Structures are given as C-alpha cells and as structure tokens.
C-alpha positions as CSV (number, residue, x, y, z in Angstrom):
1,X,0.0,0.0,0.0
2,X,1.4,3.4,-1.0
3,X,-0.4,6.4,0.4
4,X,2.1,9.0,-0.8
5,X,4.4,9.5,-3.7
6,X,7.4,10.4,-1.5
7,X,8.8,6.8,-0.9
8,X,12.0,7.6,-2.7
9,X,12.7,10.3,-0.1
10,X,12.3,8.0,2.9
11,X,13.8,4.8,1.5
12,X,17.1,4.9,-0.5
13,X,16.4,1.3,-1.7
14,X,13.0,2.2,-3.3
15,X,12.7,0.7,-6.8
16,X,16.3,-0.7,-6.8
17,X,17.5,-4.3,-6.8
18,X,18.1,-3.9,-3.1
19,X,14.4,-3.1,-2.5
20,X,13.5,-6.4,-0.8
21,X,11.0,-7.5,1.8
22,X,13.8,-7.9,4.4
23,X,14.1,-4.1,4.4
24,X,10.4,-3.5,5.4
25,X,9.7,-2.4,8.9
26,X,7.0,-4.9,9.8
27,X,6.4,-3.5,13.3
28,X,5.5,-0.1,11.9
29,X,3.5,-1.6,9.1
30,X,1.5,-3.6,11.7
31,X,0.9,-0.4,13.8
32,X,-0.2,1.5,10.7
33,X,-2.6,-1.3,9.6
34,X,-4.2,-1.6,13.0
35,X,-4.7,2.2,13.1
36,X,-6.2,2.2,9.6
37,X,-8.5,-0.7,10.6
38,X,-9.7,1.4,13.6
39,X,-10.4,4.4,11.4
40,X,-12.3,2.4,8.9
41,X,-14.4,0.7,11.6
42,X,-15.1,4.0,13.2
43,X,-16.1,5.5,9.9
44,X,-18.4,2.6,9.1
45,X,-20.0,2.8,12.6
46,X,-20.6,6.5,12.1
47,X,-23.2,5.6,9.5
48,X,-25.2,3.3,11.8
C-alpha cells in the first residue's frame, strides 16, 4: 500500500535491486494497519 508519492525520499532502496522484503519495517506496518483498521471501523460505525 502506498499512500504518498514520496517513498524515494524515505527509502534509499526504493525501486532498486536492493528493495527487498527484508528491508520492510513490519512493526511499523502492523501499527499502521491496526490504526487504519480502527479508522475504517469508526467511519463505518458513524453511518449506523
């Protein structure tokens, strides 16, 4: 998931041969996805 077009500023490996899954920060990705899930659930519940 890419929410911005600034990945090349934050990750020097972006779109290079060294851009591999080992370089991903899974802890931060998990935190982001849990927060996104909460936002989506809250938005959905706002319509009830």
